[in-house]
Structures are given as C-alpha cells and as structure tokens.
C-alpha positions in Angstrom: 30.2 14.2 3.5 29.5 10.9 4.5 26.5 8.6 3.1 24.9 5.9 5.7 24.0 2.6 4.4 21.3 0.5 6.8 21.7 -3.0 5.8 22.1 -6.4 7.6 23.0 -10.1 6.4 19.6 -11.4 7.6 18.0 -9.6 4.6 19.5 -12.7 2.7 17.4 -15.0 4.4 14.3 -14.3 2.5 14.5 -17.0 -0.6 11.5 -16.9 -2.7 12.6 -20.0 -4.1 15.0 -21.1 -6.7 14.4 -19.2 -10.3 12.5 -16.1 -8.4 14.0 -13.1 -9.8 13.9 -11.3 -6.4 16.5 -13.9 -5.0 19.1 -12.9 -2.1 22.1 -12.5 -4.9 20.2 -9.4 -5.9 21.5 -7.6 -2.2 24.4 -10.3 -1.9 25.8 -8.3 -5.2 25.6 -4.7 -3.8 27.1 -5.9 -0.2 29.9 -7.5 -2.2 30.6 -4.9 -4.3 30.5 -2.4 -0.9 33.1 -4.4 0.6 35.3 -4.7 -2.5 36.5 -1.1 -2.0 34.7 2.0 -3.4 35.9 5.9 -3.6 32.0 5.9 -2.0 32.3 7.8 1.8 30.0 5.2 3.6 28.8 4.6 7.3 27.6 1.3 7.5 24.7 0.8 10.3 23.2 -2.4 11.2 19.2 -2.7 10.6 17.2 -3.3 13.7 13.8 -5.0 13.2 10.7 -2.7 12.7 7.5 -3.4 15.1 4.0 -3.7 14.7 3.3 0.1 16.0 5.7 1.0 12.6 3.7 -1.2 10.2 0.1 -0.1 11.6 0.7 2.9 10.2 0.3 2.1 6.7 -1.0 -1.6 6.8 -4.3 -3.1 8.6 -4.1 -5.1 11.5 -5.5 -8.1 9.4 -2.5 -7.8 6.9 0.0 -8.0 9.7 -1.2 -11.0 10.9 -1.8 -12.5 8.0 1.9 -11.8 7.0 3.2 -13.3 10.5 0.7 -16.2 10.6 2.1 -17.5 7.3 5.5 -17.4 8.3 6.5 -21.1 7.5 9.1 -23.1 9.6 10.4 -25.1 6.7 10.0 -24.5 2.8 8.0 -21.9 0.9 4.5 -20.3 1.3 3.1 -18.5 -1.4 1.2 -15.4 -0.4 -0.1 -14.3 -3.9 1.5 -15.8 -7.3 4.8 -13.9 -7.4 5.0 -13.2 -3.5 6.6 -16.4 -1.4 7.9 -16.6 2.3 10.5 -18.8 3.7 11.7 -19.0 7.2 13.8 -15.8 7.0 11.5 -13.9 5.5 9.4 -12.2 8.1 12.9 -11.3 9.5 14.2 -9.8 6.5 11.1 -7.8 6.0 11.1 -6.5 9.5 14.3 -5.5 9.1 13.8 -3.6 6.2 11.0 -1.6 7.7 13.5 -1.3 11.0 16.1 0.3 8.4 13.9 3.0 7.1 12.8 4.3 10.3 15.8 4.0 11.8 17.4 6.4 8.8 14.7 8.8 9.4 15.5 9.2 12.7 19.0 9.4 11.7 18.5 12.4 9.4 15.9 13.8 11.7 18.2 14.2 14.7 20.6 15.7 12.5 23.1 12.1 12.6 22.9 11.7 9.0 21.7 13.7 5.7 21.6 11.2 3.3 20.7 7.3 4.1 20.5 4.3 1.5 19.0 1.5 2.9 20.0 -2.0 1.3 17.4 -4.2 2.5 15.2 -6.6 1.0 12.3 -7.6 0.3 11.1 -4.7 -1.5 8.1 -3.0 -1.0 6.2 -0.7 -3.0 3.7 -3.4 -4.4 2.3 -3.8 -0.6 -0.9 -2.4 -0.3 -2.7 -1.4 3.1 -4.4 -4.6 3.0 -2.4 -7.3 0.8 1.2 -8.5 -0.1 1.9 -8.3 -3.8 4.6 -7.8 -6.4 7.4 -10.0 -4.5 6.6 -7.2 -1.4 5.5 -8.0 2.4 5.6 -4.7 3.9 5.6 -1.3 2.1 8.7 0.3 4.1 8.9 3.8 1.9 5.2 4.8 3.1 6.0 3.4 6.4 8.9 5.8 6.8 6.6 8.4 5.8 3.9 8.0 7.9 6.7 7.4 10.7 8.2 10.7 10.2 5.0 12.1 10.3 3.9 10.8 13.4 6.9 11.1 15.2 8.4 14.3 14.2 5.2 16.4 13.0 6.3 16.8 9.3 3.6 18.8 7.5 5.1 17.9 3.5 6.8 14.5 3.0 7.6 14.0 -0.5 8.3 10.1 -1.9 10.0 10.0 -5.5 9.8 6.2 -7.1 11.7 5.7 -10.1 11.5 1.7 -10.5 10.1 0.4 -13.7 7.1 -0.7 -11.8 4.3 1.7 -10.9 4.4 1.7 -6.7 0.6 0.8 -6.5 0.9 -0.2 -2.7 2.6 3.3 -2.0 -0.2 5.3 -4.0 -3.1 3.4 -2.2 -1.5 4.4 0.9 -1.0 8.0 -0.1 -4.0 8.8 -1.6 -5.8 11.4 -0.2 -3.5 12.2 3.0 -2.5 15.6 3.7 1.2 16.5 3.5 1.7 13.2 1.6 3.3 14.0 -2.0 3.7 10.5 -4.1 5.4 10.7 -7.5 6.3 7.9 -9.9 8.0 7.2 -12.9 7.1 4.1 -14.4 6.6 2.0 -17.4 3.4 1.9 -18.9 1.3 0.1 -20.2 2.9 -2.5 -17.6 2.5 -4.4 -14.0 0.3 -4.0 -12.2 -1.6 -1.7 -14.4 -2.1 1.0 -12.3 -0.3 5.0 -12.3 -2.3 6.5 -15.0 -2.3 10.0 -15.6 -5.8 10.3 -14.8 -4.6 9.1 -11.1 -3.2 12.0 -10.5 -4.0 14.6 -7.8 -2.6 18.2 -7.1 0.7 17.6 -4.7 -0.5 14.3 -3.6 0.1 11.9 -6.9 1.9 12.6 -9.2 2.3 9.9 -12.2 4.5 9.9 -15.0 3.6 6.6 -17.7 6.3 6.1 -19.9 6.2 4.4 -23.4 8.5 1.0 -23.7 12.0 1.8 -24.9 11.9 5.3 -23.1 15.7 5.8 -22.8 18.4 8.5 -20.9 17.7 11.7 -22.7 14.2 11.3 -22.8 13.9 10.3 -19.2 16.2 13.0 -17.8 14.1 15.5 -20.0 11.2 14.6 -18.6 11.7 14.3 -15.0 13.7 18.0 -15.4 10.4 19.4 -16.8 8.0 17.8 -14.9 9.2 16.3 -11.9 11.3 18.6 -10.5 9.1 21.5 -10.3 6.2 20.0 -8.6 9.3 18.8 -6.0 10.3 22.3 -5.9 6.8 23.6 -5.6 5.5 21.1 -3.2 8.8 22.1 -0.7 9.0 18.9 0.9 10.8 18.7 4.6 12.0 15.1 4.1 12.7 13.6 0.6 12.2 9.4 0.6 13.3 7.8 -2.6 12.1 4.6 -3.6 15.1 3.5 -5.8 14.0 0.7 -8.4 16.7 -0.2 -10.6 15.0 -2.4 -13.0 14.3 0.6 -15.4 18.0 -0.3 -16.5 18.2 -1.1 -20.5 19.6 -4.6 -19.2 16.8 -5.4 -16.8 14.9 -8.8 -17.8 11.9 -8.2 -16.4 11.0 -4.9 -18.2 11.2 -2.6 -21.3 13.0 0.6 -20.1 16.5 2.0 -21.2 18.1 3.8 -18.5 21.6 3.2 -18.1 24.0 3.9 -15.3 24.3 7.6 -16.3 20.7 8.0 -15.3 20.9 6.6 -12.0 23.8 8.8 -11.2 21.9 12.0 -12.6 19.1 11.1 -10.6 21.0 10.5 -7.2 22.8 14.1 -8.1 19.2 16.0 -8.6 17.4 14.1 -5.9 20.1 15.6 -3.3 20.3 18.5 -4.9 16.5 19.3 -4.2 16.8 17.4 -0.8 19.6 20.3 -0.1 17.5 22.9 -1.2 14.1 22.2 0.3 14.5 20.1 3.1 18.2 20.6 4.9 19.7 17.5 2.6 17.4 15.0 4.2 17.1 12.6 2.0 16.5 8.6 2.5 16.6 5.9 -0.1 15.3 1.9 0.1 16.3 -0.6 -2.5 13.2 -1.6 -4.5 13.4 -3.7 -8.0 16.5 -4.4 -10.3 16.9 -7.9 -11.6 20.2 -8.7 -13.9 22.5 -9.4 -11.1 25.3 -8.3 -13.6 24.0 -4.5 -13.4 22.5 -4.1 -10.4 26.0 -3.3 -8.2 27.0 -0.7 -10.6 23.8 0.9 -11.0 23.4 1.0 -7.1 27.0 2.6 -6.8 26.2 5.0 -9.8 22.9 7.0 -7.6 25.2 6.3 -4.4 27.9 8.3 -6.6 25.5 10.8 -7.3 24.1 11.3 -4.2 27.9 12.0 -2.9 28.8 13.8 -5.5 25.6 16.3 -4.9 26.1 16.6 -1.3 29.9 17.8 -2.1 28.8 20.7 -3.8 
C-alpha cells in the first residue's frame, strides 16, 4: 500500500535567516533523500495553499491579519524572538496548512490511507492568537478542526512526539468536544507547558519525560500509557505532529531517541489507525534540527507506517 506525501518546493523559501535552526536545509535534506531513491512506495502530491476560512478554525482574525500584514517584501522580520518571516514565509505557511487539509480530504474520501506532509514552517507552538517557537499557523490543529467541520467526525486524536510540548495545539484543543491531544516531550523544557496537572480525561494527555530518556523507556511508557488511552478513545481520524528533535543527536534538546524509536512509532501509530479508524493516519513535519540525521529519522518513521499498512 502506498503512502501519500504532500510537499512543495516553495516551502524552501521560508528563510528565518543565517544560523536559524529551522532553516530550508531541513526540508531539502528530506526531499533529497526521497529523490535519491528509497524502498518507500510513495505517491507525491503538490500542496496547494490553505485559505483564511481554514486558518480561522484555529486562530483569531487578529492573528491571521498580523501574520499577513507582517510578511516582508525584503529581508526578515521578527514576530517573536524565535520566529521570523522572510518574503517566502507566508506562502510556505499557507502551503503547510493546505497540505494538511488536502491530506484530510484524501483520507476521508478514500483516496489515501496514510499521509505525510513534508512542509515547513512547523506549527504546534502557534497559539490561537500568537506565532511563536518557529511556528506561524498550527496546521495540525487546523486539520483536526477542518475534519470535524467538513466530515462531522465525533472523535479525532492528535499525537505529538516532538521533543517540545505543543502548547499551541493544547491551547486550541483544550475543552473541545471530540478532540484528544496527546504529547510526549522533554520536561522541564521549552515552552514550559505540558505538565501532568494539565491533563483532562480524553481531551489532554501529557507525558513529560526526563532529560536523557532513551528508546526502551520511551517505548515502554508509550505502550503502557499512550496506546491504551488512544484505544479507549477509539478515534475516527488519527493526526500526528511528527517532530524528530527527540533524537539523541539533536542539538536543541536532551532526549535520546533513535531511528528505531521512530520506526516503532510509525508502526504502532499506523497499526492503531488500522484498528480504530479505517487506516486514516496523517502526519505533519514539526521539529528535527540535526541536518545529518533528520532525513533518516523521517524515512524510518515512514518505513514503519508502510510496514504496518502492509500487514
């Protein structure tokens, strides 16, 4: 069974500036690895820009206007200390939103069963009202709300395995009927949220991890604490914020996951989708800042998706 990959080379035009960890080479490395030839059975589709109607499902009109009005014609501009825009940033962010919504359409109409959005900038730190943490719009939250609105789904789960807590996704999903946000992340760490006391039954589940947590501990905790909660929730659609910065060689964090971890996650999440929601699984690229290991981590995750899909 093939995997549908949404991407667009215009996502390379988002350039936060020299030395910024969220740079175009992240996506270029992934696309180069795909182009070099792999054993993955891929259908590659061009992302189309999302629209304000979709973005407004998760963000305030003031936030959308601020991002649009801040987009520079030349140079770069700062939206917060970590989050910068260049002339290509707005279009790249719209493409990331559009890819996620197109992927939902493909899943819900039976055109695909497994979707990966290789786009940037990332999104899970973007709150309803603010850009932050490299993120402009929260594409995974938008995709969830789009699926709920367009296809009247009653139960949608988001799993976030980025090393940083997706504070923006939690803010958007908190208290929403039929939405379950689950995050594994290093703690204490940026952005300071994601504590266990923030958990709400079948709406928010945070699993904070100590610095240095590696493959065996991570897999055991995911198997015993995350998977049973997901199975009990029984989602009709599974969305994933796929950040690869919990890798042991990532320069921005201190967890110790490996490509074996990402392959295992790819398999387990796809297996869960097969069991609960007719195989419908969509993942969006979030973090991952070691340019030498990021492409391999993504490929390991996609390998896991396809291995589970073929069973």
